[in-house]
Structures are given as C-alpha cells and as structure tokens.
C-alpha positions in Angstrom: 102.8 135.6 104.2 106.5 135.4 103.2 107.9 131.8 103.2 111.6 131.7 104.0 112.2 128.6 101.8 111.6 128.0 98.1 108.4 126.4 97.1 110.1 123.2 95.9 111.5 122.5 99.4 109.0 120.8 101.8 110.3 120.0 105.2 108.2 117.2 106.7 108.5 113.7 107.9 106.0 112.3 105.4 106.2 111.2 101.8 108.2 108.0 102.0 108.7 105.5 99.2 105.2 104.1 99.8 103.8 107.5 98.8 105.8 108.0 95.6 109.1 109.1 97.1 112.6 107.8 97.1 114.9 107.7 100.1 118.5 109.0 99.9 120.7 108.3 102.9 123.4 110.7 104.0 126.3 109.9 106.3 125.2 106.2 106.5 128.4 104.5 105.5 130.8 107.3 106.3 131.3 111.0 106.6 129.6 113.0 103.7 128.5 109.8 102.0 125.5 109.8 99.7 123.6 106.5 99.2 121.2 106.8 96.3 118.3 104.3 95.7 119.2 101.1 94.0 115.9 100.9 92.1 115.2 103.0 89.1 113.9 106.4 89.9 110.8 107.1 87.9 108.7 110.3 87.6 105.4 110.9 85.8 104.6 114.1 83.8 102.4 116.4 85.9 103.4 114.8 89.2 106.2 115.6 91.6 109.4 113.7 92.2 109.7 113.3 96.0 113.2 112.8 97.4 113.4 112.1 101.1 116.9 112.7 102.5 117.6 110.8 105.7 120.7 111.8 107.6 122.4 109.2 109.8 125.2 111.3 111.2 126.2 114.9 111.9 124.2 117.7 110.3 125.2 118.0 106.6 125.0 120.7 103.9 124.1 119.3 100.5 123.5 120.8 97.1 121.1 119.3 94.5 121.5 120.5 90.9 120.3 119.4 87.5 121.8 120.9 84.4 119.9 118.8 81.9 116.4 118.9 83.3 115.0 122.0 81.7 112.8 119.9 79.3 111.1 118.2 82.3 111.0 120.7 85.2 111.8 124.2 86.2 114.0 122.9 89.0 117.7 123.8 88.6 119.4 124.2 92.0 118.7 123.7 95.7 120.9 124.1 98.8 119.8 122.2 101.9 121.0 121.8 105.5 119.8 118.5 106.8 119.9 117.7 110.5 117.8 114.6 110.6 115.6 114.3 107.5 114.1 116.6 104.8 111.9 116.1 101.8 112.5 117.8 98.4 109.7 117.8 95.9 110.6 118.5 92.3 107.5 119.3 90.1 107.5 117.6 86.7 105.8 119.5 83.9 102.5 118.2 82.5 103.4 118.8 78.9 106.8 117.1 78.9 107.5 114.0 76.9 109.3 110.9 78.1 113.0 111.0 78.7 115.6 111.2 81.4 117.7 113.7 83.3 120.3 113.6 86.1 120.2 115.1 89.5 123.6 115.7 91.0 123.8 115.6 94.8 127.0 117.2 96.3 128.1 116.9 99.9 131.2 117.9 101.8 131.4 121.2 99.9 132.2 119.4 96.6 134.2 116.5 98.0 131.5 113.9 97.4 129.2 113.9 94.3 126.6 111.4 93.3 124.5 111.4 90.1 120.9 110.2 90.4 119.4 109.3 87.0 115.7 110.1 86.8 113.5 108.6 84.1 110.3 110.5 83.1 107.7 108.0 81.8 104.0 108.1 81.1 101.7 106.5 83.7 100.9 103.4 81.5 104.6 102.5 81.5 105.0 102.7 85.3 102.3 100.2 86.1 103.8 97.0 87.5 103.1 93.8 85.7 101.3 91.2 87.9 103.4 88.1 88.3 102.1 84.7 89.3 102.5 84.1 93.0 103.9 80.8 94.1 102.7 79.1 97.3 104.8 79.8 100.4 104.4 76.2 101.6 105.9 73.3 99.7 103.6 71.1 97.8 103.3 67.5 99.2 104.2 64.8 96.6 102.8 61.8 98.5 105.9 60.5 100.2 107.7 61.9 103.3 110.7 64.0 102.9 114.0 62.2 103.8 114.9 64.8 106.4 111.5 64.2 108.2 112.2 60.5 108.1 115.7 61.0 109.6 114.3 63.3 112.2 111.6 60.7 113.2 114.2 57.9 113.4 116.6 60.2 115.4 113.8 61.1 117.8 112.9 57.5 118.5 116.6 56.6 119.0 117.1 59.6 121.3 114.0 58.7 123.4 115.3 55.1 123.6 118.7 56.4 124.8 117.0 58.5 127.5 115.1 55.5 128.9 117.8 52.8 128.5 121.0 54.8 129.1 122.7 53.0 126.1 125.2 55.7 124.8 125.3 54.0 121.4 121.7 55.1 120.7 122.5 58.7 121.3 125.5 58.6 118.9 123.4 56.9 116.2 120.6 59.4 116.6 123.0 62.3 116.2 124.6 60.8 113.1 121.3 60.1 111.5 120.2 63.7 112.0 123.4 65.1 110.6 123.3 62.7 107.5 119.6 63.7 106.9 120.4 67.4 107.1 123.5 67.2 104.8 121.6 65.0 102.3 118.8 67.5 102.2 121.2 70.5 101.9 123.2 69.1 99.0 120.1 67.7 97.2 118.4 71.1 96.8 117.4 71.9 93.2 
C-alpha cells in the first residue's frame, strides 16, 4: 500500500485540544491570517505534538517548517492545502531532553508568517497543580444584602402603586431600586 501523504500528516477531524492537540485558526480574522494558540504549546518526549488547523475562509496553502527542531524531532518541513480542517502530528523523540524549538507557519506564499514556540518538557513538569476551588455561591454573613433590601422595599412600593394608583409610589420604588443597584455596583471589593 503506497500512501500519497507523508506519515506525519494525518487528515482527520479528531484530536482536538482535549486530546493533547492545539488549534490553529486560518483565515479567521482576515485573508491568509494565522491565529496561533495563546497558551503555551507543550510537548512530551516520546509523544506526538498534535496541531489542528481550522480554516474559516477560502481554501489555503500553508507551509510548516522548523529549522531548530532537529534535537527533538525528525520533522523539518510540511506543505498542506487546507479546505476546512486538517491535523498535523509531529512525533517527538523519546531520548530528547527538555528544551524548545520554533515552528514557522507560512501562508499566502510567504506574505504571512507566524512563529509557534514549542516547549519540550518531561511529563512531571506538565502536570497541572491543583488549586483550591472557591464556592460559586456567595457565603451568607447573617444580614441581608442592601440590594436585596432595596428590591424588597421597591417591590412593596410597586405593588402598593398598582393597587392605589398613587404615581408617587412608582417613582419612589424606581429610585430605591436604582440607588440600591448603584450602591452595590460601586461597593464591590
């Protein structure tokens, strides 16, 4: 069986960031634009670096090169024509040490070039530190919040206005609600 594409190029819709990949958007903010990930791109020795290219415009021709990656991978150069999306898997050597290399992504036949820094780190350095989670709901402190008191008074005055047709009650209810909201807004810590 003779494969028409190099071994490092895998065209599939899988392998997103949840599966160890990084998304790179093409043509998202303009013609021939390349939007690289904001987070730090990490790769482990012996694993593959998975890059998922997502095209948001017309089909595009890109070139991915790396001149300084020979200590970490055999990957050097890849030409890709991307209609919708494509996945590029770059194998990282098992016996390489920690360090970094750059992947250059070129679009528009050399008009646009982005550098994607890749850090090769050992698995114990890539584990996320567990942070203490804070409760999603506010903790009650024993007295009602001023906004809740203002809302209660405003609701009572509004209901009284509906039953008595005294316009002054409606105006006072509205003012109390606005003052309570503004006080809460400007008192935030």
